[in-house]
MIRO-978087 format. One record per residue (C-alpha): x, y, z; residue in three letters. Coordinates in Angstrom, 2 decimals. Layout:
{r {X, Y, Z}, Ala};
...
END
This chain:
{r {-66.23, -51.95, 61.42}, Met};
{r {-64.20, -51.66, 64.71}, Ser};
{r {-62.44, -48.65, 65.92}, Ala};
{r {-59.06, -49.92, 65.53}, Leu};
{r {-59.91, -50.57, 61.85}, Ala};
{r {-61.44, -46.94, 61.27}, Lys};
{r {-58.03, -45.24, 62.95}, Thr};
{r {-54.97, -44.41, 61.40}, Lys};
{r {-51.99, -46.20, 62.62}, Ile};
{r {-48.23, -44.36, 62.22}, Ser};
{r {-44.68, -45.26, 63.51}, Ile};
{r {-42.44, -43.17, 65.84}, Leu};
{r {-38.76, -44.46, 65.39}, Asp};
{r {-36.23, -43.49, 67.59}, Leu};
{r {-33.13, -44.93, 65.55}, Ala};
{r {-32.23, -47.23, 68.26}, Pro};
{r {-28.75, -48.24, 68.25}, Ile};
{r {-27.82, -51.78, 69.96}, Arg};
{r {-24.95, -52.49, 72.10}, Asp};
{r {-23.16, -54.69, 69.34}, Asp};
{r {-23.89, -51.94, 66.83}, Gly};
{r {-23.50, -48.42, 65.58}, Asp};
{r {-25.32, -45.62, 64.33}, Ala};
{r {-25.06, -46.50, 60.60}, Lys};
{r {-26.41, -49.94, 61.07}, Gln};
{r {-29.05, -47.76, 63.25}, Ala};
{r {-30.16, -45.40, 60.45}, Leu};
{r {-30.42, -47.98, 57.95}, Gly};
{r {-32.80, -49.83, 59.83}, Asn};
{r {-34.97, -46.72, 60.23}, Ser};
{r {-35.31, -46.79, 56.44}, Leu};
{r {-35.95, -50.45, 55.97}, Ala};
{r {-38.60, -50.12, 58.90}, Leu};
{r {-40.09, -46.83, 57.01}, Ala};
{r {-40.22, -48.62, 53.74}, Gln};
{r {-41.64, -51.71, 55.34}, His};
{r {-44.48, -49.31, 57.17}, Ala};
{r {-45.03, -48.09, 53.97}, Glu};
{r {-45.67, -51.41, 52.05}, Gln};
{r {-47.88, -51.90, 55.14}, Leu};
{r {-50.26, -49.10, 54.92}, Gly};
{r {-49.05, -47.20, 57.90}, Phe};
{r {-50.12, -43.53, 57.44}, Asn};
{r {-47.18, -41.85, 58.45}, Arg};
{r {-43.46, -42.69, 59.92}, Phe};
{r {-41.69, -39.65, 62.24}, Trp};
{r {-38.67, -39.80, 63.75}, Val};
{r {-37.62, -37.94, 67.10}, Ala};
{r {-35.11, -35.39, 67.70}, Glu};
{r {-32.84, -36.55, 70.84}, His};
{r {-28.85, -35.03, 71.78}, His};
{r {-25.98, -36.44, 73.87}, Asn};
{r {-28.01, -39.94, 73.65}, Met};
{r {-25.84, -42.54, 72.78}, Asp};
{r {-28.68, -45.13, 71.88}, Gly};
{r {-30.56, -42.92, 69.53}, Ile};
{r {-29.18, -41.83, 66.45}, Ala};
{r {-31.74, -39.41, 65.35}, Ser};
{r {-30.46, -36.27, 66.40}, Ser};
{r {-30.22, -34.37, 62.85}, Ala};
{r {-33.64, -35.06, 62.45}, Thr};
{r {-34.16, -33.02, 58.78}, Ser};
{r {-31.71, -34.92, 57.37}, Val};
{r {-32.81, -38.33, 58.14}, Leu};
{r {-36.04, -37.26, 56.82}, Leu};
{r {-34.34, -36.53, 53.60}, Gly};
{r {-33.07, -40.33, 53.65}, Tyr};
{r {-35.90, -41.64, 54.44}, Leu};
{r {-38.11, -39.26, 51.85}, Ala};
{r {-35.58, -40.13, 49.12}, Ala};
{r {-35.87, -43.67, 49.35}, Asn};
{r {-39.59, -44.21, 49.98}, Thr};
{r {-42.76, -43.41, 47.80}, Gln};
{r {-45.66, -42.45, 49.23}, Ser};
{r {-45.81, -42.48, 53.26}, Ile};
{r {-45.73, -39.69, 55.42}, Arg};
{r {-42.41, -38.29, 57.01}, Leu};
{r {-42.39, -36.11, 60.01}, Gly};
{r {-40.83, -35.34, 62.88}, Ser};
{r {-42.20, -36.17, 66.35}, Gly};
{r {-40.57, -33.91, 67.08}, Gly};
{r {-38.29, -31.09, 66.46}, Val};
{r {-37.56, -29.65, 69.97}, Met};
{r {-38.30, -25.74, 68.93}, Leu};
{r {-36.20, -24.18, 71.67}, Pro};
{r {-33.06, -25.44, 70.42}, Asn};
{r {-33.39, -24.03, 67.33}, His};
{r {-34.26, -20.24, 65.41}, Ala};
{r {-37.51, -20.89, 63.75}, Pro};
{r {-36.28, -19.35, 60.65}, Leu};
{r {-33.66, -22.61, 60.19}, Val};
{r {-36.52, -24.76, 60.84}, Ile};
{r {-38.48, -23.29, 58.10}, Ala};
{r {-35.89, -23.19, 55.74}, Glu};
{r {-35.13, -27.15, 56.48}, Gln};
{r {-38.68, -28.34, 56.35}, Phe};
{r {-39.35, -25.94, 53.42}, Gly};
{r {-36.60, -27.70, 51.29}, Thr};
{r {-38.12, -30.99, 52.50}, Leu};
{r {-41.75, -30.06, 51.28}, Ala};
{r {-40.34, -28.79, 48.10}, Thr};
{r {-38.52, -31.57, 46.84}, Leu};
{r {-41.31, -34.26, 48.66}, Tyr};
{r {-44.74, -32.28, 48.40}, Pro};
{r {-47.72, -33.24, 50.19}, Gly};
{r {-45.64, -35.66, 52.66}, Arg};
{r {-43.61, -33.67, 55.12}, Ile};
{r {-44.92, -33.07, 58.62}, Asp};
{r {-43.65, -30.88, 61.26}, Leu};
{r {-43.83, -31.89, 64.73}, Gly};
{r {-42.82, -29.61, 67.41}, Leu};
{r {-41.84, -30.19, 70.91}, Gly};
{r {-41.54, -27.42, 73.67}, Arg};
{r {-39.01, -29.21, 76.10}, Ala};
{r {-35.49, -28.94, 75.07}, Pro};
{r {-34.93, -32.54, 74.95}, Gly};
{r {-31.61, -32.55, 76.98}, Ala};
{r {-29.76, -31.59, 79.73}, Asp};
{r {-28.33, -27.81, 80.35}, Gln};
{r {-24.77, -29.00, 78.82}, Tyr};
{r {-26.46, -30.19, 75.88}, Thr};
{r {-28.67, -27.31, 75.65}, Ala};
{r {-25.83, -25.08, 75.96}, His};
{r {-24.09, -26.81, 73.39}, Ala};
{r {-26.89, -26.80, 70.73}, Leu};
{r {-27.72, -23.06, 71.29}, Arg};
{r {-24.08, -21.38, 72.27}, Arg};
{r {-25.67, -17.49, 73.55}, Asp};
{r {-28.64, -17.71, 72.08}, Arg};
{r {-31.31, -16.75, 74.22}, Ser};
{r {-34.46, -19.20, 74.13}, Gly};
{r {-36.46, -21.07, 76.55}, Ser};
{r {-39.82, -23.70, 76.32}, Ala};
{r {-41.20, -19.84, 77.56}, Asp};
{r {-40.75, -18.58, 74.02}, Asp};
{r {-42.48, -21.77, 72.33}, Phe};
{r {-45.87, -19.83, 71.49}, Pro};
{r {-44.28, -16.74, 70.36}, Arg};
{r {-41.45, -19.51, 68.72}, Asp};
{r {-44.86, -21.63, 66.82}, Val};
{r {-46.26, -18.30, 65.26}, Glu};
{r {-42.87, -17.18, 63.59}, Glu};
{r {-42.47, -19.88, 62.34}, Leu};
{r {-46.27, -20.37, 60.42}, Gln};
{r {-45.49, -17.29, 59.05}, Arg};
{r {-41.95, -18.39, 57.94}, Tyr};
{r {-44.03, -21.17, 55.74}, Leu};
{r {-46.92, -19.44, 55.05}, Gly};
{r {-47.87, -17.30, 52.18}, Pro};
{r {-45.51, -14.52, 51.79}, Arg};
{r {-46.77, -10.68, 53.05}, Thr};
{r {-46.37, -7.35, 51.53}, Pro};
{r {-43.31, -5.99, 53.20}, Asn};
{r {-42.09, -8.71, 54.89}, Gln};
{r {-38.34, -8.35, 55.67}, Arg};
{r {-37.22, -12.18, 56.47}, Val};
{r {-38.30, -14.68, 53.92}, Val};
{r {-37.55, -18.33, 54.38}, Ala};
{r {-36.24, -19.63, 50.52}, Met};
{r {-37.62, -22.75, 50.54}, Pro};
{r {-40.16, -22.91, 52.64}, Gly};
{r {-42.55, -19.60, 51.90}, Ser};
{r {-46.20, -20.62, 51.03}, Asp};
{r {-45.12, -24.18, 51.65}, Thr};
{r {-47.85, -24.64, 54.35}, Asn};
{r {-45.94, -27.46, 55.82}, Val};
{r {-48.62, -29.22, 58.08}, Pro};
{r {-47.44, -28.26, 61.70}, Ile};
{r {-48.69, -30.68, 64.79}, Trp};
{r {-48.20, -29.55, 68.45}, Leu};
{r {-46.46, -32.37, 70.79}, Leu};
{r {-46.54, -32.35, 74.61}, Gly};
{r {-45.96, -34.58, 77.49}, Ser};
{r {-48.26, -31.87, 79.97}, Ser};
{r {-51.18, -29.79, 79.49}, Leu};
{r {-49.53, -26.32, 78.09}, Phe};
{r {-49.08, -27.84, 74.24}, Ser};
{r {-52.65, -29.25, 74.33}, Ala};
{r {-54.26, -25.61, 75.21}, Gln};
{r {-52.05, -23.96, 72.61}, Leu};
{r {-53.03, -26.40, 70.31}, Ala};
{r {-56.27, -26.35, 70.73}, Gly};
{r {-56.06, -22.76, 70.76}, Gln};
{r {-54.34, -22.55, 67.50}, Lys};
{r {-56.46, -24.81, 65.80}, Gly};
{r {-53.57, -27.49, 65.64}, Leu};
{r {-53.52, -31.38, 65.37}, Pro};
{r {-52.07, -32.45, 69.05}, Tyr};
{r {-49.97, -35.44, 69.65}, Ala};
{r {-49.70, -36.54, 73.45}, Phe};
{r {-46.72, -38.28, 74.39}, Ala};
{r {-48.27, -41.26, 76.06}, Ser};
{r {-45.79, -43.18, 74.82}, His};
{r {-43.71, -42.16, 77.70}, Phe};
{r {-45.87, -40.03, 80.30}, Ala};
{r {-49.41, -41.45, 79.93}, Pro};
{r {-50.61, -40.19, 83.37}, Arg};
{r {-52.14, -36.76, 81.94}, Met};
{r {-53.28, -38.06, 78.70}, Met};
{r {-56.92, -38.03, 79.49}, His};
{r {-56.67, -34.66, 81.10}, Glu};
{r {-54.38, -33.27, 77.81}, Ala};
{r {-57.19, -34.29, 75.25}, Ile};
{r {-60.10, -32.62, 77.54}, Arg};
{r {-58.14, -29.80, 77.68}, Ile};
{r {-57.06, -29.33, 73.75}, Tyr};
{r {-60.46, -30.32, 72.63}, Arg};
{r {-62.15, -28.06, 75.01}, Asp};
{r {-59.58, -25.00, 73.71}, His};
{r {-60.29, -26.01, 69.96}, Phe};
{r {-60.82, -23.03, 67.65}, Thr};
{r {-61.25, -24.16, 64.22}, Pro};
{r {-58.18, -22.71, 61.62}, Ser};
{r {-57.49, -22.51, 58.52}, Asp};
{r {-55.80, -26.11, 58.86}, Val};
{r {-58.25, -27.89, 60.84}, Leu};
{r {-62.01, -27.41, 61.27}, Asp};
{r {-62.00, -29.83, 64.52}, Lys};
{r {-60.07, -31.44, 67.06}, Pro};
{r {-57.85, -34.11, 65.64}, Tyr};
{r {-55.90, -36.18, 68.38}, Val};
{r {-53.05, -38.71, 67.91}, Met};
{r {-51.75, -40.79, 70.90}, Leu};
{r {-48.24, -42.01, 71.46}, Gly};
{r {-48.52, -46.11, 72.38}, Val};
{r {-45.62, -48.30, 73.43}, Pro};
{r {-45.84, -51.42, 71.56}, Leu};
{r {-44.04, -54.82, 71.82}, Val};
{r {-46.66, -57.66, 69.81}, Ala};
{r {-45.51, -61.20, 68.94}, Ala};
{r {-47.24, -64.10, 67.96}, Asp};
{r {-47.54, -65.16, 71.81}, Thr};
{r {-48.27, -63.18, 75.04}, Asp};
{r {-45.15, -65.14, 76.64}, Glu};
{r {-42.71, -64.18, 73.62}, Gln};
{r {-43.89, -60.59, 73.85}, Ala};
{r {-43.10, -60.23, 77.67}, Glu};
{r {-39.87, -61.89, 77.07}, Tyr};
{r {-38.90, -59.19, 74.27}, Leu};
{r {-40.44, -56.37, 76.44}, Ala};
{r {-37.33, -56.71, 78.62}, Thr};
{r {-35.11, -55.05, 76.00}, Ser};
{r {-36.93, -51.75, 76.65}, Ala};
{r {-37.38, -51.79, 80.10}, Tyr};
{r {-33.83, -52.16, 80.43}, Gln};
{r {-33.37, -48.89, 78.34}, Arg};
{r {-35.81, -47.33, 80.34}, Ile};
{r {-34.06, -48.33, 83.77}, Leu};
{r {-30.70, -47.12, 82.29}, Ser};
{r {-32.80, -43.74, 81.66}, Leu};
{r {-33.44, -43.74, 84.85}, Ile};
{r {-30.23, -44.19, 86.32}, Arg};
{r {-28.50, -42.05, 83.76}, Gly};
{r {-26.67, -44.64, 81.79}, Gln};
{r {-25.51, -45.86, 78.13}, Ser};
{r {-29.06, -45.89, 76.50}, Leu};
{r {-27.59, -48.59, 73.95}, Val};
{r {-30.24, -51.70, 73.23}, Gln};
{r {-29.73, -54.64, 74.98}, Arg};
{r {-31.12, -58.15, 74.50}, Pro};
{r {-34.33, -59.57, 76.35}, Pro};
{r {-33.52, -61.30, 79.49}, Val};
{r {-35.61, -64.38, 80.68}, Ala};
{r {-36.38, -61.88, 84.07}, Ser};
{r {-36.00, -58.47, 85.48}, Met};
{r {-35.73, -59.49, 88.88}, Asp};
{r {-32.22, -58.90, 90.31}, Gly};
{r {-31.60, -55.83, 87.87}, Leu};
{r {-34.41, -53.35, 88.88}, Trp};
{r {-35.09, -52.49, 92.44}, Leu};
{r {-38.74, -51.96, 93.36}, Pro};
{r {-38.87, -48.37, 93.48}, His};
{r {-36.95, -48.48, 89.40}, Glu};
{r {-39.57, -51.40, 89.31}, Arg};
{r {-42.12, -49.01, 89.44}, Asn};
{r {-40.78, -46.19, 87.80}, Ala};
{r {-40.54, -47.96, 84.47}, Val};
{r {-44.16, -49.43, 84.95}, Gly};
{r {-45.36, -45.98, 85.03}, Glu};
{r {-43.52, -45.00, 81.66}, Phe};
{r {-44.99, -47.94, 79.78}, Phe};
{r {-48.50, -47.66, 81.79}, Gly};
{r {-50.10, -46.98, 78.23}, Leu};
{r {-47.87, -50.15, 76.76}, Ala};
{r {-49.68, -52.73, 74.04}, Met};
{r {-47.46, -56.11, 74.92}, Ile};
{r {-48.68, -59.78, 74.01}, Gly};
{r {-50.01, -61.30, 71.30}, Gly};
{r {-52.37, -60.33, 68.29}, Pro};
{r {-55.69, -60.97, 70.61}, Glu};
{r {-54.29, -59.74, 73.69}, Lys};
{r {-53.37, -55.94, 71.34}, Ile};
{r {-56.30, -56.04, 69.88}, Arg};
{r {-58.31, -55.85, 73.08}, Ala};
{r {-56.41, -53.25, 74.78}, Lys};
{r {-56.00, -50.93, 71.42}, Leu};
{r {-60.26, -51.18, 71.04}, Glu};
{r {-60.56, -50.10, 75.28}, Val};
{r {-57.63, -47.09, 74.86}, Leu};
{r {-59.96, -46.05, 71.71}, Leu};
{r {-63.19, -46.17, 73.48}, Glu};
{r {-61.83, -44.30, 76.10}, Gln};
{r {-60.39, -41.55, 74.17}, Thr};
{r {-61.63, -41.31, 70.76}, Gly};
{r {-58.27, -40.92, 69.39}, Ala};
{r {-58.40, -40.06, 65.96}, Asp};
{r {-54.45, -41.87, 65.24}, Glu};
{r {-52.08, -43.84, 67.21}, Leu};
{r {-48.62, -43.55, 66.16}, Ile};
{r {-46.45, -46.72, 67.90}, Phe};
{r {-42.94, -46.95, 69.35}, Thr};
{r {-41.64, -50.65, 69.21}, Ser};
{r {-38.43, -50.69, 71.36}, Asp};
{r {-37.27, -54.31, 70.18}, Leu};
{r {-33.52, -55.33, 70.36}, Tyr};
{r {-33.97, -57.59, 66.95}, Asp};
{r {-35.01, -55.83, 64.02}, Phe};
{r {-36.69, -58.60, 62.73}, Asn};
{r {-38.94, -58.60, 66.09}, Asp};
{r {-39.20, -54.52, 65.62}, Arg};
{r {-40.68, -55.61, 61.80}, Lys};
{r {-42.73, -58.78, 63.20}, Arg};
{r {-44.73, -56.47, 66.03}, Ser};
{r {-45.55, -54.13, 63.29}, Phe};
{r {-46.95, -56.75, 60.66}, Glu};
{r {-48.67, -57.77, 63.86}, Ile};
{r {-50.32, -54.81, 63.86}, Leu};
{r {-51.18, -54.20, 60.86}, Ala};
{r {-53.02, -57.25, 60.62}, Gly};
{r {-55.41, -56.38, 63.28}, Leu};
{r {-57.33, -53.63, 61.20}, Arg};
END
């Protein structure tokens, strides 16, 4: 059996908004994609918290997860992730405790250390509440207490939340969360779908620092992977230009709504911008079925990842569905 056949595969969705669409369409597509993933046998379907971005509709992450859970049957659902500096741990414990109570055994809580927003948006989210990425280890510990068994004389109780033991993942694009996840014995997801440069070092640090815990007896690594799978290599390269345009807009501080693919990116980006977009997509799997299969087998051989979670930022929703169909068929 190949490494790919033995590896769990999942989806990370940003509820992308098209240039000719709106948030309602994007959220409907997220549900349709989650249902499609469930039928195809994907392991989990995560959505990510982003704010003040006109091309992403997943800002109210826990609300969206409730919508997805109510309309699916078995696929695991979770946050990839909740940006914990934006929230009081008690609020997140209550939100995800509620989800876990309504949909037991199906909810994951992935946590990010970065605010995921500019300083103005961060202030709008927090107002005068103190909190920063430096508080992350303490906030994770507080959140674990709220979701764990109630203790004698516990003065603040998350209800729902207490004793739901929602699985917590630490997410990261640098080395800090890798070390913390290892020390706490938690599963770790590296954001190699947009920051692949430190992937190998982060995996090594996580595994080197891993201490068995009540939730995990050995390291568990999940890697984010951009995916543009199509029936031919040429078609995949064409479809990928939508994703390139979106990241180019991110670099330039422009609108992030999805734009249609183009025959060529020549004339749309400058050389340094092309290099920056290329670094962002350094781990991207772009091509027809056989090319994708070969590249994934190499990735798994090099990393020993336990699970891969894929993003597929394609303009046409049917192309996104087809991309994941091709991936599922490779196993």
